[in-house]
The first five atom37 places (N, CA, C, CB, O) and aatype in JSON, in Angstrom:
{
  "aatype": [20, 20, 20, 20, 20, 20, 20, 20, 20, 20, 20, 20, 20, 20, 20, 20, 20, 20, 20, 20, 20, 20, 20, 20, 20, 20, 20, 20, 20, 20, 20, 20, 20, 20, 20, 20, 20, 20, 20, 20, 20, 20, 20, 20, 20, 20, 20, 20, 20, 20, 20, 20, 20, 20, 20, 20, 20, 20, 20, 20, 20, 20, 20, 20, 20, 20, 20, 20, 20, 20, 20, 20, 20, 20, 20, 20, 20, 20, 20, 20, 20],
  "atom_mask": [
    [1, 1, 1, 1, 1],
    [1, 1, 1, 1, 1],
    [1, 1, 1, 1, 1],
    [1, 1, 1, 1, 1],
    [1, 1, 1, 1, 1],
    [1, 1, 1, 1, 1],
    [1, 1, 1, 1, 1],
    [1, 1, 1, 1, 1],
    [1, 1, 1, 1, 1],
    [1, 1, 1, 1, 1],
    [1, 1, 1, 1, 1],
    [1, 1, 1, 1, 1],
    [1, 1, 1, 1, 1],
    [1, 1, 1, 1, 1],
    [1, 1, 1, 1, 1],
    [1, 1, 1, 1, 1],
    [1, 1, 1, 1, 1],
    [1, 1, 1, 1, 1],
    [1, 1, 1, 1, 1],
    [1, 1, 1, 1, 1],
    [1, 1, 1, 1, 1],
    [1, 1, 1, 1, 1],
    [1, 1, 1, 1, 1],
    [1, 1, 1, 1, 1],
    [1, 1, 1, 1, 1],
    [1, 1, 1, 1, 1],
    [1, 1, 1, 1, 1],
    [1, 1, 1, 1, 1],
    [1, 1, 1, 1, 1],
    [1, 1, 1, 1, 1],
    [1, 1, 1, 1, 1],
    [1, 1, 1, 1, 1],
    [1, 1, 1, 1, 1],
    [1, 1, 1, 1, 1],
    [1, 1, 1, 1, 1],
    [1, 1, 1, 1, 1],
    [1, 1, 1, 1, 1],
    [1, 1, 1, 1, 1],
    [1, 1, 1, 1, 1],
    [1, 1, 1, 1, 1],
    [1, 1, 1, 1, 1],
    [1, 1, 1, 1, 1],
    [1, 1, 1, 1, 1],
    [1, 1, 1, 1, 1],
    [1, 1, 1, 1, 1],
    [1, 1, 1, 1, 1],
    [1, 1, 1, 1, 1],
    [1, 1, 1, 1, 1],
    [1, 1, 1, 1, 1],
    [1, 1, 1, 1, 1],
    [1, 1, 1, 1, 1],
    [1, 1, 1, 1, 1],
    [1, 1, 1, 1, 1],
    [1, 1, 1, 1, 1],
    [1, 1, 1, 1, 1],
    [1, 1, 1, 1, 1],
    [1, 1, 1, 1, 1],
    [1, 1, 1, 1, 1],
    [1, 1, 1, 1, 1],
    [1, 1, 1, 1, 1],
    [1, 1, 1, 1, 1],
    [1, 1, 1, 1, 1],
    [1, 1, 1, 1, 1],
    [1, 1, 1, 1, 1],
    [1, 1, 1, 1, 1],
    [1, 1, 1, 1, 1],
    [1, 1, 1, 1, 1],
    [1, 1, 1, 1, 1],
    [1, 1, 1, 1, 1],
    [1, 1, 1, 1, 1],
    [1, 1, 1, 1, 1],
    [1, 1, 1, 1, 1],
    [1, 1, 1, 1, 1],
    [1, 1, 1, 1, 1],
    [1, 1, 1, 1, 1],
    [1, 1, 1, 1, 1],
    [1, 1, 1, 1, 1],
    [1, 1, 1, 1, 1],
    [1, 1, 1, 1, 1],
    [1, 1, 1, 1, 1],
    [1, 1, 1, 1, 1]
  ],
  "atom_positions": [
    [[209.03, 124.33, -39.81], [208.07, 125.34, -40.03], [208.68, 126.69, -39.77], [206.88, 125.13, -39.17], [209.63, 126.78, -39.0]],
    [[208.17, 127.77, -40.4], [208.68, 129.09, -40.18], [208.32, 129.53, -38.72], [208.09, 130.09, -41.23], [207.45, 128.93, -38.1]],
    [[208.96, 130.49, -38.25], [208.71, 131.02, -36.94], [207.28, 131.46, -36.63], [209.58, 132.13, -36.75], [206.76, 132.28, -37.4]],
    [[206.63, 131.02, -35.63], [205.25, 131.34, -35.39], [205.08, 131.39, -33.91], [204.3, 130.33, -36.04], [205.84, 130.85, -33.11]],
    [[203.98, 132.1, -33.61], [203.63, 132.28, -32.19], [202.54, 131.17, -31.83], [203.07, 133.82, -31.92], [201.6, 130.99, -32.61]],
    [[202.64, 130.47, -30.73], [201.63, 129.36, -30.34], [200.59, 130.03, -29.39], [202.38, 128.04, -29.55], [200.9, 130.75, -28.45]],
    [[199.29, 129.72, -29.76], [198.12, 130.05, -28.97], [197.44, 128.8, -28.57], [197.17, 130.96, -29.72], [197.05, 127.98, -29.41]],
    [[197.29, 128.64, -27.33], [196.55, 127.39, -26.82], [195.25, 127.69, -26.35], [197.27, 126.7, -25.7], [195.08, 128.59, -25.52]],
    [[194.23, 126.95, -26.85], [192.88, 127.05, -26.31], [192.81, 126.25, -24.94], [191.82, 126.49, -27.37], [193.67, 125.44, -24.61]],
    [[191.74, 126.56, -24.21], [191.45, 125.94, -22.94], [191.46, 124.36, -23.13], [190.04, 126.47, -22.37], [192.13, 123.6, -22.43]],
    [[190.72, 123.99, -24.06], [190.62, 122.54, -24.35], [192.02, 121.87, -24.54], [189.77, 122.33, -25.64], [192.32, 120.82, -23.97]],
    [[192.83, 122.53, -25.36], [194.21, 122.13, -25.68], [194.96, 121.85, -24.42], [194.93, 123.2, -26.49], [195.49, 120.77, -24.17]],
    [[194.96, 122.96, -23.6], [195.69, 123.0, -22.27], [195.22, 121.86, -21.36], [195.44, 124.37, -21.53], [196.01, 121.14, -20.75]],
    [[193.94, 121.74, -21.32], [193.35, 120.57, -20.41], [193.75, 119.32, -20.83], [191.86, 120.52, -20.36], [194.18, 118.5, -20.02]],
    [[193.64, 119.05, -22.2], [194.05, 117.75, -22.75], [195.56, 117.45, -22.63], [193.66, 117.69, -24.19], [195.95, 116.31, -22.37]],
    [[196.37, 118.46, -22.82], [197.75, 118.24, -22.62], [198.15, 117.94, -21.21], [198.46, 119.35, -23.09], [199.06, 117.15, -20.95]],
    [[197.48, 118.58, -20.33], [197.76, 118.31, -18.93], [197.46, 116.79, -18.55], [196.9, 119.29, -18.04], [198.24, 116.07, -17.93]],
    [[196.16, 116.4, -19.03], [195.77, 115.02, -18.83], [196.61, 114.08, -19.46], [194.48, 114.78, -19.28], [196.82, 112.98, -18.95]],
    [[197.15, 114.46, -20.59], [198.0, 113.49, -21.41], [199.52, 113.59, -21.16], [197.77, 113.74, -22.92], [200.34, 112.91, -21.78]],
    [[199.81, 114.47, -20.23], [201.32, 114.69, -19.87], [202.15, 115.08, -20.99], [201.97, 113.46, -19.29], [203.24, 114.55, -21.19]],
    [[201.63, 116.05, -21.78], [202.33, 116.65, -23.0], [202.66, 118.11, -22.63], [201.39, 116.59, -24.36], [201.77, 118.95, -22.47]],
    [[203.96, 118.38, -22.5], [204.38, 119.75, -22.18], [204.35, 120.67, -23.39], [205.76, 119.74, -21.6], [204.38, 120.22, -24.53]],
    [[204.3, 121.97, -23.13], [204.31, 122.91, -24.16], [205.72, 122.85, -24.93], [204.02, 124.31, -23.56], [205.82, 123.09, -26.13]],
    [[206.67, 122.53, -24.17], [208.03, 122.5, -24.87], [208.14, 121.33, -25.77], [209.21, 122.46, -23.86], [208.74, 121.42, -26.84]],
    [[207.55, 120.18, -25.36], [207.53, 119.01, -26.37], [206.67, 119.29, -27.56], [206.99, 117.7, -25.7], [207.05, 119.05, -28.7]],
    [[205.53, 119.81, -27.26], [204.66, 120.12, -28.34], [205.33, 121.13, -29.38], [203.36, 120.69, -27.75], [205.35, 120.86, -30.58]],
    [[205.85, 122.27, -28.88], [206.48, 123.29, -29.74], [207.73, 122.68, -30.43], [206.88, 124.57, -28.88], [208.0, 122.99, -31.59]],
    [[208.49, 121.81, -29.73], [209.62, 121.2, -30.36], [209.24, 120.28, -31.54], [210.38, 120.44, -29.33], [210.01, 120.14, -32.49]],
    [[207.99, 119.61, -31.49], [207.56, 118.82, -32.59], [207.46, 119.62, -33.88], [206.27, 118.19, -32.26], [207.67, 119.03, -34.95]],
    [[207.14, 120.94, -33.87], [207.0, 121.79, -34.93], [208.37, 122.09, -35.63], [206.35, 123.01, -34.45], [208.42, 122.44, -36.81]],
    [[209.48, 121.94, -34.84], [210.8, 122.21, -35.47], [211.16, 121.06, -36.45], [211.92, 122.37, -34.35], [211.94, 121.31, -37.37]],
    [[210.65, 119.83, -36.31], [211.1, 118.78, -37.14], [209.92, 117.75, -37.28], [212.41, 118.13, -36.54], [210.04, 116.62, -36.81]],
    [[208.82, 118.12, -37.91], [207.68, 117.18, -37.9], [208.0, 116.06, -38.91], [206.3, 117.92, -38.28], [208.73, 116.28, -39.88]],
    [[207.46, 114.89, -38.69], [207.59, 113.8, -39.63], [206.54, 114.0, -40.8], [207.37, 112.41, -38.89], [206.81, 113.62, -41.94]],
    [[205.42, 114.57, -40.5], [204.58, 114.93, -41.57], [203.4, 115.93, -40.96], [203.99, 113.57, -42.27], [203.12, 116.0, -39.76]],
    [[202.82, 116.66, -41.97], [201.64, 117.43, -41.55], [200.63, 117.2, -42.71], [201.98, 119.04, -41.29], [200.92, 117.37, -43.89]],
    [[199.52, 116.84, -42.29], [198.38, 116.44, -43.19], [197.21, 117.31, -42.93], [197.96, 114.95, -43.0], [196.95, 117.77, -41.82]],
    [[196.44, 117.54, -44.1], [195.2, 118.25, -43.87], [194.15, 117.54, -42.93], [194.58, 118.51, -45.19], [194.06, 116.31, -42.95]],
    [[193.43, 118.23, -42.21], [192.39, 117.71, -41.42], [191.14, 118.49, -41.65], [192.76, 117.71, -39.99], [191.19, 119.56, -42.26]],
    [[190.06, 118.02, -41.2], [188.74, 118.65, -41.57], [188.62, 120.12, -40.89], [187.5, 117.67, -41.08], [189.25, 120.43, -39.89]],
    [[187.8, 120.89, -41.51], [187.58, 122.22, -40.97], [188.68, 123.22, -41.23], [187.36, 122.12, -39.55], [188.7, 124.27, -40.59]],
    [[189.63, 122.93, -42.18], [190.72, 123.85, -42.37], [191.84, 123.7, -41.38], [190.21, 125.21, -42.32], [192.73, 124.55, -41.27]],
    [[191.78, 122.64, -40.68], [192.78, 122.33, -39.65], [193.9, 121.51, -40.25], [192.13, 121.58, -38.46], [193.8, 121.09, -41.41]],
    [[194.99, 121.25, -39.5], [196.08, 120.43, -39.97], [196.48, 119.52, -38.72], [197.33, 121.35, -40.53], [196.28, 119.89, -37.56]],
    [[197.02, 118.38, -39.05], [197.48, 117.44, -38.04], [198.96, 117.15, -38.22], [196.67, 116.14, -38.11], [199.37, 116.59, -39.23]],
    [[199.74, 117.52, -37.28], [201.21, 117.28, -37.28], [201.43, 115.9, -36.67], [202.0, 118.41, -36.46], [200.79, 115.55, -35.69]],
    [[202.29, 115.15, -37.22], [202.61, 113.86, -36.81], [204.14, 113.85, -36.48], [202.21, 112.83, -37.93], [204.96, 114.16, -37.34]],
    [[204.52, 113.48, -35.22], [205.87, 113.37, -34.85], [206.11, 112.02, -34.26], [206.25, 114.46, -33.92], [205.55, 111.71, -33.21]],
    [[206.92, 111.2, -34.87], [207.19, 109.86, -34.27], [208.12, 110.06, -33.0], [207.9, 108.87, -35.37], [209.23, 110.58, -33.09]],
    [[207.6, 109.61, -31.86], [208.34, 109.67, -30.55], [209.26, 108.61, -30.31], [207.44, 109.68, -29.46], [210.41, 108.86, -29.95]],
    [[208.84, 107.43, -30.48], [209.52, 106.19, -30.43], [208.87, 105.12, -31.29], [209.6, 105.73, -29.06], [207.9, 105.4, -31.99]],
    [[209.4, 103.9, -31.26], [209.03, 102.85, -32.21], [207.61, 102.77, -32.57], [209.41, 101.58, -31.71], [207.3, 102.81, -33.76]],
    [[206.73, 102.67, -31.67], [205.29, 102.46, -31.97], [204.49, 103.66, -31.4], [204.76, 101.08, -31.34], [203.31, 103.44, -31.13]],
    [[204.96, 104.79, -31.22], [204.3, 105.88, -30.59], [204.54, 107.2, -31.37], [204.77, 105.99, -29.16], [205.65, 107.63, -31.65]],
    [[203.33, 107.82, -31.69], [203.43, 109.12, -32.38], [202.65, 110.15, -31.64], [202.93, 109.03, -33.82], [201.6, 109.88, -31.05]],
    [[203.18, 111.35, -31.67], [202.52, 112.5, -31.14], [201.78, 113.17, -32.31], [203.53, 113.47, -30.43], [202.33, 113.42, -33.39]],
    [[200.46, 113.46, -32.01], [199.6, 114.17, -32.96], [199.22, 115.49, -32.42], [198.36, 113.37, -33.3], [198.79, 115.58, -31.27]],
    [[199.36, 116.56, -33.23], [198.85, 117.85, -32.86], [197.94, 118.41, -33.83], [199.9, 118.77, -32.63], [198.35, 118.56, -34.98]],
    [[196.71, 118.74, -33.51], [195.66, 119.27, -34.34], [195.77, 120.8, -34.15], [194.2, 118.69, -33.95], [195.68, 121.28, -33.02]],
    [[195.96, 121.52, -35.19], [196.04, 122.96, -35.06], [195.55, 123.67, -36.35], [197.49, 123.38, -34.73], [195.37, 123.11, -37.44]],
    [[195.35, 124.98, -36.09], [195.0, 125.87, -37.29], [196.16, 126.91, -37.34], [193.46, 126.63, -37.13], [196.82, 127.27, -36.37]],
    [[196.3, 127.35, -38.61], [197.39, 128.31, -38.78], [196.73, 129.64, -39.39], [198.58, 127.68, -39.77], [195.75, 129.61, -40.14]],
    [[197.35, 130.75, -38.98], [196.83, 132.0, -39.51], [197.67, 133.11, -38.98], [195.36, 132.2, -39.15], [197.93, 133.26, -37.79]],
    [[198.12, 133.95, -40.04], [198.84, 135.23, -39.67], [200.01, 135.11, -38.7], [197.86, 136.17, -39.06], [200.15, 135.89, -37.76]],
    [[200.86, 134.08, -38.97], [201.88, 133.84, -38.12], [201.57, 133.2, -36.69], [202.52, 135.07, -37.98], [202.45, 133.11, -35.84]],
    [[200.38, 132.81, -36.5], [200.01, 132.1, -35.34], [199.63, 130.74, -35.5], [199.02, 132.73, -34.74], [198.99, 130.43, -36.5]],
    [[199.97, 129.81, -34.59], [199.59, 128.44, -34.61], [198.54, 128.2, -33.44], [200.89, 127.53, -34.47], [198.91, 128.15, -32.27]],
    [[197.32, 128.07, -33.79], [196.29, 127.86, -32.76], [196.28, 126.3, -32.53], [194.79, 128.46, -33.24], [195.97, 125.49, -33.4]],
    [[196.65, 126.0, -31.33], [196.64, 124.58, -30.9], [195.29, 124.22, -30.42], [197.68, 124.3, -29.81], [194.74, 124.83, -29.5]],
    [[194.71, 123.1, -31.11], [193.35, 122.67, -30.72], [193.41, 121.46, -29.74], [192.53, 122.29, -32.0], [192.67, 121.4, -28.75]],
    [[194.31, 120.52, -30.05], [194.46, 119.38, -29.12], [195.79, 118.62, -29.47], [193.19, 118.39, -29.23], [196.43, 118.89, -30.49]],
    [[196.17, 117.7, -28.62], [197.36, 116.97, -28.83], [197.21, 115.66, -28.08], [198.61, 117.76, -28.39], [196.69, 115.61, -26.97]],
    [[197.67, 114.63, -28.71], [197.62, 113.23, -28.1], [198.65, 112.35, -28.75], [196.21, 112.56, -28.27], [199.2, 112.6, -29.82]],
    [[198.86, 111.22, -27.94], [199.72, 110.18, -28.43], [198.85, 109.08, -28.99], [200.66, 109.66, -27.32], [197.73, 108.8, -28.55]],
    [[199.5, 108.43, -30.06], [198.71, 107.27, -30.63], [199.71, 106.11, -31.1], [197.81, 107.78, -31.91], [200.9, 106.33, -31.29]],
    [[199.18, 105.01, -31.25], [200.05, 103.97, -31.78], [200.37, 104.36, -33.24], [199.37, 102.54, -31.69], [199.57, 105.01, -33.91]],
    [[201.55, 103.94, -33.72], [202.02, 104.27, -35.03], [201.21, 103.57, -36.06], [203.46, 103.93, -35.17], [201.16, 103.99, -37.22]],
    [[200.55, 102.44, -35.64], [199.83, 101.65, -36.66], [198.56, 102.41, -37.22], [199.41, 100.25, -36.04], [198.0, 102.04, -38.25]],
    [[198.13, 103.48, -36.5], [197.01, 104.19, -36.98], [197.42, 105.51, -37.81], [196.13, 104.53, -35.78], [196.77, 106.56, -37.83]],
    [[198.6, 105.26, -38.45], [199.17, 106.37, -39.28], [198.23, 106.85, -40.33], [200.45, 105.93, -39.96], [197.45, 106.07, -40.87]],
    [[198.29, 108.15, -40.62], [197.41, 108.77, -41.65], [198.02, 108.56, -43.02], [197.2, 110.31, -41.38], [197.45, 108.99, -44.03]]
  ]
}
């Protein structure tokens, strides 16, 4: 993705802390995502395969060079979009 500034909402930061997802890991996923798919409400979901059966998903909105991070979580690869 092109160069963008990341903005984290309180919910995103709380969920990332609880799920042990660092900002550096999250931002690194944007450098080489496996896919980005549309989500509801004008949002997008980035999917990054972390290891064999584990994917990182990042729900975000994009606007004016800013990526608004809504939440992030790990999921089994079998639930692929």
